[in-house]
N, C-alpha and C positions, 0 to 999 in steps of 0.2 A: 248908077253904080257909085258915082262920086258922092251923091247924097246918102247912099247906104253906108258908105265908109265913114262919113261924118257922124251919122247916127251911131254907128258901132263905136267910134272913138268916144263920143259923149257917154255912151253906156258904160264903157270901161272906166272913164274918169269918175262916173257916179259910183261905180262899184268900189273903186279905190277909196273914194271919199267915205263911203259907208264903212269900209274896213278900218280906215283910220279913226273914224269916230268911235267905232266899237272898241278898238284897242285902247284908245284914250280913256274910254269909260271904265276900262278894267284897270289900267296902269296908274292913272292919275290918283284915284282914291288910295291905292296901295302905297304910292309914293308919298302922298300927303300923310297917310297913317304912319308910315315909317319915319317921316320927318318929325311928326308929333311924338311918337314913341321914343325917338332918339333924344328929343329935348326932355321928355319926362324921365327917361332912363338916366340921363345925366343928373337931373335933379334928385332922383331916387338914390343914385349912388352917392351924391353929395350928402343927402340926408342920412343915409346909413352910416357914412363916415362920421358925421356929427353925433349920431346916436351912439355909436361904439365909443367915441371919445367921452360922452356923458356917462356911459356905462362903466368905463374904466375908472373915471374919476370917482364914481360912487363906490366901486369896489375898494379903491385905495382909501377912501374916506371911512368906510365901514371897518376896514382892517385897522386903520389908525385909531378909530374910536375903541375898538376891542383891545388894542395894545395899551391904550392909555387908561381905560376904565371899563372892565368887563361888565360891571353892573349897568352901564349905559346901553349895553346890548341885552343883557339878561332881564332888565326891568321893563322893557317895552311890552305893549300888549300883543300877544301872539296872534298872528293872522291879520293884523291891521297894517295899513299902509303908512310908511314914514318916508322922509327924504333927508339927505344930509345938508347941513347948513354950516357956514363958518361962524364959530362962536369965539370971539376974541382971537387968540392965536391958534385955535384948534378947531377940530370938527365936532359936530354934535348931530344927533338925530332928532328931528321934530316931526310931530304928527301930520299926516296927510301927504298927498302927492304934491309935486311941484311942476310948473310949466315953464320951460325955457325955450324961447324962440319957436314955439309950436311943438315942442317935444314935451311929453309927460314922463316924469321920472318917479318910480315908486320902489321902496325897499320894504320887504316883508320878512319878518323873523318868525321861525317856527321851532317848536320843540323837537328834540331828537330822543328816541327811546332805544333802550338796549335790553337784550335778554339777560338771563342770569350769568351767562358767560362773558358779558360785556360787548357782544356783537350788536351792531345797529340793526333794528328790525323795523319794518314798515307798519306793523300792527302788533298790539300787545306790548309786552315788555314794560320797563319802567323809565320814566323821563330822566335823562342824564342832565344834571344841572350845570355841567361844565361844557356842554356841546350845544350849539345852535345851528340851524339850517337857515341860510340867507338866500333870498330870491330877489334879484334886482331886475326890473323891467323898464325899458325905454320904448315908448310908443309914439307914433305920429300918423296923421291922416292925409297929408298932401305929399305927393300926388296920389299915393295909394295908402290904405290902412296897413300899417306895418309895425313890427316890434322886433327888438333884439333883447336877449335875456341871458342872465348869468345866475347859476346856482352853485353854491359851495357851502362847506361846513366851517365853522369857527370853533376853536377850542380855547378855553379860558387861559389867559396869560399865567405862567408859573405853574403848569400842570406837573406836579412833583409826586414822589413816592417816598414812603417811610417803611422800613422793614424791621420787624421784630423776629429775631432768630437765635440770638446768642444766649448762653447761660446767664451772662451778666444782665442782659435786658430782662429775661424771664424772672431772675431772682429779685429784681426790683419790684415785681408785682406781688400779689397776695395769693398764697396757696392755702386752700382749705381741704384737707385730706386729699391733696394732690401734691405732686412733687416735680422738681426740675432736675433733669439729668443732662449729661453731655450726650450728644448723638454720635454714636460710634460709626466711623467710616463715612461720615458726611463729606469730608474733604474741606470743610469750612472751619477755620480756627475758632475755637471756643463755641462751636455751634451747639445748640441745646434743643431740648424738647420738654413738653409738659405732659404728664399722664397721671393716672390714679396712683395714690400711695399716701398712706396716713403719716402724719408727722411723727417724729421721734422713733421711728422703727429702724430696721436694719439698714446699715450703710453698705452691705454687701451687694454684689452684682452677680446675677446668674451667669453672665458671660465671663466672669473672672473667678471661677471656683477655686477654693483652696481647702486643704485638709488641716486647718489650724485647730479645729475642735477636737478634743481628746477622744480617740477611738475607744471602743469597748470590746473586751474579749468575751466571746460567748462561751458558755460552759463546755468543758471537755475539749476535744480536738476534732469534732465533726466538721464536715464540709457544709457551710451554710448554703442553702439552695432555694429558699423561698422567703419572702418578706411582704408584709402589709403593715400599715400604720394608721393610727388616729392621733388626735392631739394628746400628748402626754404618754403615748404608748407606741411601741413597735413590737411586732410579732414575727419571730424568725423560726423557720424550719431548719434544724441543724442536723438532721439524721440522714444525711446522704451517704454515710458509711457507719460502721459499727463503733467508731471512736467518739461519737457525739450523742447528745440526747435528741429526742424527737422534736422538742419544742421549747422555746424560751420566750417568756413574757418580760419585756423591758420597760422600765419606767424612765421617762425623759422629762426633766424639769423644763418649765417655760422661761426660766431665767436665761440671760445671755451672758456667757455661752451656756448652752444646756449641759446638764450632767446626766449620764446614763447609769442606771443600776439594774441588775437582774432581780425582778420580783419573784420569779418562780420558774420551774421547769416541769416538763412532763416527758416521760420516756416509754418505750415499749415496742416501737416499730419504726420503719423507715418513713420519713415524711416527704411527700411530694409537693404539697401545697399547704398554705396557711391562710386563714382569715380570722380577724379578731374584732371584738368590741370591748366595752368596759368590763363585762362580766364573764365572757366566754371566749374560748378559742375553738376554731373549727379546723381540723386537720385532715387533709387528704392523704391517705396512707396506702401501704402495700399489703394491708391486712384484708384478705379476701372475704372475711365475714363482717368487716367493719371498715368500709372504704372511706367513711367520714366518721371521725371521732370528735365528740363535743367535750371540751375540757372546762371544768368549773374552777374559776379563779377564787371562789370564796373559801375553798378548803385549803388546808395546809398540812401536807403538800397538796399540790393540784391533783384533782382526781377526774376520772372519766365519769360524766354524768349522763351521756346519751350517745347514740350512734345512728348511722344510716348504712344499711347493708344493700348492696346491689347483687342481685341473684347471679350465680355463676362465679367464675374466677376472673377477677378484674382488680384494677387499682383506681384509687381516686386521684386523678391527675391535676385537676384545678377545682378550687372551691370558691364560691361567692355566696354572700348572704345579703338579702334585701328584704327588710321587714320580717315577715314570718315565713318567707320562702327561702329554702336553701337550694343551691345549684351545685352540681358536681358533674364532672366529665370523666368518662372512662372509655377509652378507645374512640369509636365513632358514635357514641351515644351521649346525649345530654339528659340528665335526670333532675327533677325537682322533688324536694321532700319537705315535709311539714315541720315548721319550727315554732308553731304556736305554743308548744312546750319543748323544753330542751332535754328532758329526761327520758331515758329508756330508748327503745327502738323507735326510730322516727319513720313514719309511713311515707312511702313514695306517693307523690301527687301526680306526676306525669313523666313521660319520656318521649324522646324523638331521635330517630336515626339521622345522623348528620352526613354530609357529603364526603367526609373523609375523617382521618384521625384528628381529633381536636387537641389543642395544646393549652389554650387559656380561654377563660370566660369573664365577661364584664357585663353587669346588669344595670340598666338605667330605666326607671319607670316600668313600663309593661313589656320591655324588650331585653333579650339577651343577645349579646354580640360575641361571637365565637371565632377565635383564630383557628384556622384549619391548616394542618401540616401536610399540604398536598399541592400538586402542581395544577390541578383542574381549577380550584379556586382557593382563596386564602381567607375569605371572610364570609360568615353566614349570619343572618339576622333572624332571630326566632321571636315571634310574638308569644307572650305568656299571658294567658287569660284564665277565667274561671278559677280564680284563687290559686293558680299554679298548676291546675289539673290539665289544662289544654295548652299544648305547645304546637305552634303552627309556623312552618317555614315561610318567611316573607320574601327573602331574596338571598342571593349569594353573589360574590364578586371575585373575579380574577384580576389581580394587579401585578403578579410577578410569576416567574417560573419556579421560585423556591418557596418552601412552606412557611406558614405563619408561626411565629414564636411567642409573641406577647401582644396584648391589645389594651388600649386605654380609650375611654369614651368620656367626652366632656359632660358636665352636669345636665345640660339640656338635651343630650342625646342627638345633637346635630352634627357632630364630628367624631369620627373614629380615627385613632392613630395606631397603625398596624406595623409591628416590627417583624421582618421575615429573616430567613437564613441568609448567610453571606453569599455573595456572588461576585465574580470578577467582571461580569457583563451586565448585571442589573443592580438596581438600587435596593436599599434595605429598610427604609422608613417610608410609609405611605399615609398621606392625609386623605381621608375619605369623607365625602359629604353624605351623611346619613339622615338628612332632614326628612326625605321621603323613604320610608323603610322598604318599600317595594322596589325601589330603583336607586340604590346607592351609586355614587359616581366618584371616580378618582379626581381629586383636586390637584395634587402634586406629589412628588416623591423626592427623596433625599439620599445621596450617596454617602455611605458610612466609611468609605476608604479603608477597607481591610478589617473593620470591626465585624465580628460575628455576634449579632445581637442576642441578648438573653432577656432584656427588660426594657420597657418604655413607660414614661409618665409625662404628663404635661403639667407645668407649674404656672405660677402667676406671671403676669407681664409678658405674655405671648412667647413663652419658651417651652420647648420640648426637650426631654433628656433621654438619651439612648445609651444603654450600657451593654457590656458583653465582654468578650475576650478577643485578643488580637487587635492590632491597630491602636488607635486611641480609645481606651476602654470606657471612658466617661466623656460623652459629647453633649454639648448644649447647642440647640438649634433654635435660631430666631424664626418664629412663624408669624410675625406681625403681618407680613405679606405671605399669606399661606399658599399662594401660587408659586412662590419662589423661596422655599425655606433655605436658610444658609447657616452654616456653623458660626457661632459667635464666641465659643470658648470650649475648654475641655481639660481633661487630666489624663495622664498616663498612669495606670495602676496595673503594673505588670502581672500581679497575681490574678488579675481578672475580676470582673464584677458580675456576680451571679444573679443579682436582682436589685430593683430600685422601687422605692415608694416615696411619696411626698406628702407634706402636711402644711396646712394653713392654720395657724393658731388664732385664737380669738383676739389676741392683742395685735394681730397683723403680721407677726413674724412668720417667715416661710423657710422650710428646710427640705432637702432631699436626704433620704436615708438609703444607704447602699450596704450590701453584704458582699464581701470580697473573699478571695482565696488566702488572705493573710491569716495563718493559723492562730496567731496570738492577738489579733485585733480585727476580727472579721467585720464588726459593725462600725460604720463610719457615718458621720453627719457632715453635710455640706450646707452652709447657710447661703440662702439666695435672696432675691429681692431685686429692687431697682432703685436703690437710694433711699427707700423708706418702706415702712410696713404696708401691707396690702389694705386697700379700701374699695368698697363696691361703688361708692359715689364720691364726688368731690367737685370743687369749683376752682377756677383761677380767674383773678381779676388783674388785668395788665397794669403796668405803671402808666402814668399819664404822658402822652406825647403832646408837646407844645411846639408847633412849627416855628413860632416866633424866635424861640431860643436857638433854632438851627440855622435859619436863613433870614431872620429879621423880616422886613417887608411890612405889609399891612397887618392890622390887628385881627381881622376876621377872615377865615378861610372856609371854603366849602369842601367837605369831605365827600368824595364822590363814590368810590367803589373799592372793593378789596378782593384779594384772592389769598386763601390760606391752604397750606399743604398739611394733610392729616393722614392718619391711619385709623380706619374704622372697622376692626375685625368683626367676625361673626359674633352676634349676641352682645355687641357693645353699642353705645349711643353717645354722640357728641353734638351739643347744641351751642350756638354762638349768638351773642347779641353785641351791639355797638352802642357807644355813648358819645355824644358831642355836647360840649358845654361852653358857655362864655367865661370870660375872665372874672376874677374877684375884684374887690375894691382897690387892690394894689396893682391891678393890671397884669396879673399873672395867673397861673393855673393851680397854685397851691391851695389845697383844701376845698376846691370847688366840688359841688355836688353833681354826681352823674346819674342820669336816668338811662337805663339800658333798654334798647328796643330791637325788634326784629324787622324783617323786610316790610311789614305792614305799618310799622311805626308804633306798635303796641308794646307796653311794658308789663302787661298782665301776667300773673303767675298762677299756676294751678294750686290745688290743695297741698301738694308736697313741696311747694316753693320753687318749682321749675317753670321756665317760661313757656307760654302758650304760643307766642309768636317768636320764631327764631330762624336763623340760618342753619342749614344742615348739610352734611357731606353728600356729594355725588361722586362716587368713586373715591379718589384720594385728594379731592379738593373741596373747599367751601368757597363759593363766590357769591357776590351780591352787590347791589347798589345800596349805598347808605342813604336812608330816608332824608330828604331835604324838607324838614318841617321844624316848627317850633312848638313844643308841647312841654309845659312845665320847665324843668331844668334841662331838658333836651333841647338844644338850639343848634341847628345846622342850616345856614352857616354859623360857625362859632370859632373857637380857637383851641379848645382842649379836647383831646380824644383819648378814649379808652375802649377796650373790648372785654367781654366776660365770657367764660367757657363753663359749660356744665358737662361733667363726665359721668357716665353710668355704665355698669356692666351687670349682666345677669349670669355671667360665667366667670367664676373665680380665676380661671386660667387666662383670661383676656382683658386687655384694657385699651381704650381708644388713646391715641397719641396726637398731640398738636405739635407740629414741627416749626412752622413759621407763618407769618402773614405779611403781605405787602399791601399797604394802604395808599390809594391815590387821592391826593388833595390838591386844591387850587387856591391861588391867592388873588 
C-alpha cells in the first residue's frame, strides 16, 4: 500500500512536470515574441516620428521654394524624383532622391488639368500652368518596410485678376463696325458693353425713344389704321372712315433727320390693310368684288392696275406679298393669289380654312404665320408649296386666353412675336420658337401693363416694340435675354398708336414708323439704334493690359484663364481669341505686335477673315485656359495681353453682346 502511494505521488509529479513543460512551450515563445515586438514597435514609432519630421521639413521647403520662385517648381521634370537642399540662405530642389539616416526622401511634381469651366479634372482638360500637384514620400526598411506620404496643390505666387468692363476701358480698344455702349441697369458705375453697330450712325437709343423728328399729316382727316414700310417709303391705310383717303404713299429721305412728303394717294373704299413695294401698293379692302386692290405708283394720279376677288361677301383683312405670291385673309380663310403679273384679275392659287378668325399674316420663306383671334389657339403655321397652290397646316399653338392681334416673324423664321388682346390676368406679348414648324413652343411672355396691343415689330439690337391704346401706348422691350423680356423704354401717346413698322436703311440707320390718332400729325418717326448704325459683322480689339503698370513685380507673367459674360441670342455668333506678347526694346507694351489664338493655340483664319480656332459662348459665358506656348509674336509667359472679338448676326434684329471679361494671371 505504502509503495503504491509512493508510485501514485511520483506519477502525479510527472504529470505536473509535463503540464508545466507544455505551458512553458506555449507561453515562452509568446512572451519572447511580445518582447521583440515591443522593442521593434518602439523603434518603428521612433522611425515614424523621424519620417514625419522629414516630411514636414520637405513640405515647408517646397512651399518656401514656391513663394520665392515659382519657376523653380514649374521647370522641374514632371514625374521625376527631386529632393530639397539648402542652397546658400534658401531652399532649392535638386534631382534624385536623398537618404538621411536610413530614410529615403522624394519630391515629385505633376501637372494639373482643368476643364473649360476651370475645374480640376483627373483626365482630359488642359494643363493649368499656374497649378502643380506635389507628392512627397518618406520611406524606410528597418524594422519594417514603411512610408509616410503627403499630397497637396501649389498655386503660383501672385495669382491675380484683371477685369475689362467699363465704357472707358472698352473705348480704349478698337471697334470695327462694332460699338461701345453703357450697360443699362447693370448697377456698376460706368459699366459698358460691346456689340454690333457701324461707326458714324445714329446716336439714338431704342430704350430712350423721343418724338423729336417732325411728324407728317396724312391727307384729309381719316383715321390711319394700317402701315408697312420699306427703305425710303411708308404705306399708310387712312380710310378707316369717310373723312380720309384709302391709301397714302409716303417718301422718306435717308438724311438725318428724315423728311417725309406725300408722293400720292388712292381712294375709293375703306382700307383694312396695306402692303407696298417700290412700284405697287396692295390694299386689303371692304369691296366685296375686289378684296385686294393693286395700285400702280407709275401713273399720276395713282390708278388701280389689278385686283384679287374672293368669291362671296367678304373683306380683305390682312395682306402680305412675298415674291410672286400674294396672301390675303378674310374671316377664317387664308388665300394665295398669283402676282407674276400685277394687272387685271389675279387668279387664286390656293386656300385653306383656319382654326378661327384670322387677324394678321406674315410670310417668311415657304411658311405663312397667322395670328388667330380666338381662345382655342392664337398662332397657326401654314406651309406654302407648289408655287402657292398647296397650303398645308403644320401646327397651331395656344399661348393665351385672348385673341391674336398682330404678328412679326424674324428673317430666319425661327422666332414669332405675337401680340394679343389686353387682359388683366394674362400677358400680351409672346415670343415663340418656330424653328420646328410642326411643333412651335412658347419661349416667354411680356406683360404690357394696361396696353391694348394693335401692332408689334422687332428692330435691331435685340428690341421689340409693342404699340396700341391705353396704358403706355409705345413700349420698347429688351429681348436680349428672350426668356425674360423686360421693358427698357416707352412713350405715352394718348391719342393711341394704331400700327407700327420699322426699317433698317442701307447706311445702317434704323427707325420705327407709327400711325396715331392725332388728326393733324398721324404719321410719326422715332429714331432708334444703340449708339451707332446697324452692321451685320464687326470686330473689337481690346486695349493692351500690362500687369507691370498695375502692380510692378517681375517682368514676365503667365496668363492662365479667363471668363467672359456675354449675350448670344438666336441667330447670332460671337468668337473670341487671346493674345500675349513680350515687351518692346523700351521694356513696355507700346506698339508690340499681337498674334491672336484660340484654345488650340492656332491663329489661322478662314477665307472670310474669321478665326478657325476660337473660344465660343456656352450659355451666357465664354471660359477658357489661355494657351501656354510660344509661337511667333504670341508668348505666354509674356507681359502684354489683349483679346479680340468677332461679332456676326444672320438676323438684323439681333446682335451678340460682350459685357465683361475677367483674366487670371500670375507673376
